[in-house]
C-alpha positions in Angstrom: 180.3 -141.1 -96.6 183.7 -140.9 -98.5 186.0 -143.5 -100.2 188.0 -145.0 -97.9 188.2 -145.5 -93.7 186.2 -142.6 -92.6 183.1 -140.7 -93.6 182.3 -137.1 -92.6 179.7 -135.9 -90.6 177.9 -133.4 -88.5 177.8 -134.1 -84.7 175.8 -132.3 -81.4 179.2 -131.9 -79.3 177.6 -129.8 -76.9 173.7 -128.1 -75.7 173.5 -126.1 -79.3 176.6 -126.8 -80.4 177.4 -128.9 -84.0 180.6 -128.6 -85.9 181.8 -131.2 -88.6 184.1 -134.0 -88.2 185.3 -137.3 -89.6 184.6 -140.8 -88.3 186.1 -143.8 -88.3 184.2 -146.0 -90.6 182.3 -149.1 -89.1 181.1 -152.4 -90.6 177.7 -152.9 -89.6 176.4 -155.2 -87.0 174.3 -158.4 -87.8 170.6 -157.2 -88.6 171.7 -153.9 -89.8 173.3 -152.2 -92.6 175.5 -149.2 -93.4 174.6 -146.2 -95.7 176.2 -143.9 -97.7 173.7 -141.2 -97.7 172.7 -139.0 -100.0 170.4 -136.2 -98.5 169.1 -135.6 -95.2 166.7 -133.3 -94.0 166.6 -131.0 -91.6 163.9 -131.5 -88.5 162.4 -129.7 -85.3 162.9 -132.9 -83.5 166.5 -132.7 -84.3 166.9 -130.3 -81.7 165.9 -133.1 -79.2 169.2 -134.2 -80.1 171.2 -131.0 -80.2 169.2 -129.1 -77.1 169.4 -132.5 -75.4 166.5 -132.4 -74.9 166.7 -136.2 -74.7 169.3 -138.4 -73.0 171.9 -138.2 -74.6 175.8 -138.7 -74.5 177.9 -136.4 -76.6 179.1 -136.4 -79.5 176.1 -137.8 -80.8 174.8 -137.0 -84.7 171.5 -135.9 -85.4 169.7 -136.6 -88.3 166.3 -138.6 -88.9 165.0 -137.7 -92.6 167.8 -139.9 -93.9 168.2 -141.0 -97.8 170.9 -143.0 -99.2 172.2 -146.0 -100.6 173.1 -149.5 -98.6 177.1 -149.4 -98.6 177.0 -153.1 -96.7 174.9 -155.4 -94.8 175.3 -156.9 -91.7 175.0 -160.3 -91.5 171.4 -162.1 -91.3 170.0 -159.2 -93.2 167.2 -160.5 -96.4 165.2 -158.0 -98.6 167.5 -155.8 -99.3 171.1 -155.4 -101.7 174.2 -153.5 -101.7 173.3 -150.3 -103.8 169.5 -149.9 -102.9 168.2 -146.5 -102.2 166.4 -146.2 -98.6 165.4 -144.5 -96.0 165.2 -144.2 -92.3 163.1 -142.7 -90.4 162.7 -141.0 -86.8 162.0 -144.5 -85.2 164.1 -146.2 -87.8 167.0 -147.4 -85.2 170.2 -147.0 -85.2 173.1 -148.2 -82.8 174.8 -144.8 -84.2 177.3 -146.0 -87.2 174.6 -148.1 -88.6 170.7 -148.6 -89.2 168.6 -151.2 -88.0 167.6 -153.0 -91.6 163.9 -153.7 -89.6 163.5 -149.6 -90.1 164.4 -148.8 -93.3 161.8 -148.0 -96.1 162.3 -147.9 -99.6 162.4 -144.9 -102.0 160.6 -144.9 -105.3 162.3 -144.3 -108.2 159.9 -141.1 -109.2 161.8 -139.6 -106.0 165.0 -138.1 -105.9 166.8 -138.3 -102.4 166.5 -134.4 -102.2 162.3 -134.6 -102.6 162.1 -138.1 -100.5 164.1 -136.6 -97.4 161.0 -134.4 -95.9 158.8 -136.7 -96.4 160.6 -139.9 -93.8 159.1 -137.3 -90.7 156.9 -134.0 -92.0 155.1 -136.4 -94.5 154.8 -139.9 -92.8 154.0 -137.2 -89.7 151.4 -135.7 -91.5 149.8 -138.5 -93.4 149.9 -141.3 -90.8 147.6 -138.5 -89.1 145.1 -137.5 -91.8 145.2 -141.3 -92.9 144.1 -142.3 -89.1 141.5 -139.7 -89.0 137.8 -139.7 -89.0 137.8 -137.9 -92.0 135.7 -139.2 -94.9 136.1 -138.0 -98.7 134.3 -134.6 -99.1 134.5 -133.6 -95.4 135.9 -130.8 -94.6 139.3 -131.1 -93.2 141.6 -127.8 -91.8 145.4 -126.9 -91.4 146.6 -124.6 -88.7 150.1 -123.8 -89.6 151.0 -123.4 -92.6 154.8 -124.4 -92.1 157.0 -127.7 -92.2 154.4 -130.1 -91.8 151.7 -127.7 -92.7 151.9 -127.3 -96.2 152.4 -131.2 -96.9 149.3 -131.7 -94.3 146.7 -129.2 -96.9 148.2 -131.5 -99.9 147.3 -135.1 -98.4 144.1 -133.7 -97.4 142.9 -132.8 -100.6 144.4 -136.1 -102.3 142.4 -138.2 -99.7 139.2 -136.2 -101.5 139.0 -133.9 -98.5 137.6 -130.7 -98.8 140.8 -128.4 -97.0 140.8 -125.2 -95.6 143.9 -123.1 -94.5 143.1 -122.1 -90.9 144.3 -118.3 -90.2 144.7 -117.4 -86.6 146.3 -114.5 -85.4 150.3 -116.4 -85.1 149.8 -118.8 -88.2 152.2 -118.0 -91.0 150.4 -115.7 -93.8 153.7 -115.5 -96.6 152.8 -118.6 -98.1 153.4 -116.9 -101.5 155.7 -118.6 -103.9 155.2 -119.5 -107.8 156.2 -123.5 -106.9 153.7 -123.3 -104.0 151.0 -125.7 -104.4 147.4 -124.8 -105.1 145.5 -126.9 -103.0 143.0 -125.1 -100.5 142.0 -121.2 -99.8 143.0 -120.1 -96.3 140.0 -119.4 -93.9 139.3 -117.5 -90.6 137.6 -119.5 -87.6 134.2 -117.5 -88.0 134.0 -118.9 -92.2 134.9 -122.3 -90.8 131.9 -122.4 -88.3 129.9 -120.9 -91.1 130.7 -124.0 -93.2 129.4 -126.2 -90.7 132.3 -127.0 -88.8 135.6 -129.3 -90.1 135.7 -133.0 -89.4 139.5 -132.5 -88.7 141.5 -129.8 -87.7 144.9 -131.1 -88.4 147.2 -128.4 -85.6 150.9 -128.4 -86.8 151.8 -124.9 -84.9 152.7 -125.5 -81.0 151.1 -123.7 -78.3 147.7 -124.9 -76.1 146.2 -121.7 -76.9 146.1 -121.7 -80.5 144.2 -125.5 -80.2 141.6 -123.9 -77.7 140.8 -120.8 -80.1 140.5 -123.4 -83.1 138.7 -126.0 -80.8 135.2 -124.3 -81.5 135.7 -124.6 -85.2 134.9 -128.7 -85.7 131.4 -129.8 -86.6 129.9 -132.2 -84.0 131.6 -135.3 -83.4 135.0 -133.4 -85.1 138.7 -134.3 -83.7 141.4 -131.6 -83.4 144.6 -133.6 -83.7 147.4 -131.8 -82.5 151.3 -132.5 -84.2 152.8 -129.4 -83.1 154.2 -129.9 -79.3 155.2 -126.9 -77.0 155.5 -126.5 -73.0 152.1 -124.3 -73.1 149.2 -126.6 -71.7 146.6 -127.0 -73.8 143.3 -125.6 -72.3 139.8 -126.6 -73.6 136.2 -125.6 -72.4 134.2 -128.8 -71.2 131.2 -126.8 -72.5 133.2 -127.1 -76.4 134.4 -130.7 -75.2 131.1 -132.3 -74.0 128.0 -130.7 -75.6 129.7 -130.1 -78.3 131.0 -134.0 -78.7 134.2 -132.9 -79.9 137.3 -134.4 -79.6 141.1 -133.9 -78.7 143.8 -136.0 -79.5 147.9 -136.4 -80.4 149.2 -138.1 -82.7 153.5 -138.6 -83.8 154.8 -140.3 -85.9 154.7 -143.6 -88.0 156.4 -146.5 -88.5 158.3 -147.9 -91.4 155.2 -150.2 -93.0 153.8 -146.6 -92.6 156.7 -144.3 -94.1 156.7 -147.0 -97.4 152.7 -145.7 -97.6 153.5 -142.2 -97.0 156.2 -142.2 -100.0 154.1 -144.7 -102.6 151.3 -142.1 -101.9 153.4 -139.3 -102.5 154.9 -140.3 -105.5 151.6 -141.5 -106.7 149.9 -137.9 -106.0 152.3 -135.7 -106.4 152.9 -134.3 -103.1 155.6 -132.6 -102.4 157.7 -130.7 -100.2 159.2 -127.1 -100.6 162.7 -127.4 -99.8 166.1 -125.3 -99.8 168.7 -127.6 -99.9 172.4 -126.9 -98.1 175.6 -128.6 -98.6 176.7 -130.7 -95.6 179.6 -128.3 -94.4 176.6 -125.6 -93.9 174.6 -127.7 -91.5 175.3 -125.4 -88.6 173.6 -122.3 -90.9 171.0 -124.8 -91.3 169.4 -125.6 -88.4 169.8 -122.0 -87.5 167.3 -121.3 -89.7 164.5 -123.9 -89.1 165.2 -123.2 -85.7 164.2 -119.5 -85.9 161.2 -120.7 -88.6 162.9 -118.5 -91.4 162.9 -122.0 -93.5 160.4 -122.2 -96.4 159.9 -124.8 -96.4 162.1 -127.9 -95.4 165.4 -127.7 -95.4 167.6 -130.9 -96.6 171.5 -131.5 -96.4 173.3 -132.7 -99.9 176.5 -134.5 -99.7 179.3 -133.8 -102.2 
């Protein structure tokens, strides 16, 4: 937002088309707050808005990894003050001009706004799935798909006490090599995973039904595959592998604001962090295209002047 009666935003105006615009500043409605945005992550779920996968009306401003400071309070808002730094995630709620106070998450002082942004969706999704999984300290957890979600998943798994492995199959991204990359796990192929006795949990962040099926035998008896990656391909699992292996297949979406608070605190205490490319708001279209092409390493975050 800029000082005065307007603010800048990037909005979707038709399927696949984004444009930078000036919008009129609105006073927050009762129970909501207005936020001066400092950083906003670019997430694959934004394609639901930009590509009209969700039922929406144009124009619409995408974005759900938002960090900023409260600029104004609507009537009835309690527990929040002007100037306080906070985040809004996918399930936070918005009227299009302001955010519901019930959907806000407090940002720890030790996290910058840029570092916090990807944790509001990618971090929350992987943290919530692993925290609710049956794996205990010392159990083997495999993460399939080392991208925007997976590179956070291996960190959370390790800091939760699991023996974590990056699981590699033919279509898994292989070039996770940067000096700043977290050295949390080794890379394991499916046969080696079976030789280790099987995983208690396989966290599947890559989309594709065949990918899920190919890795299902890597579970130990009583293990569970948790699918986070969304795609159109059906998931086909053998009844023999499911029943006689006593294995489970689950899906996980994201988490509520309370779990988001816990994700942020855990990340700040443990040092879990996303690998980030920052891009100014004016280049949001390029950032979105790079993310959709799978070329981001690994999260794109828009910054405001």
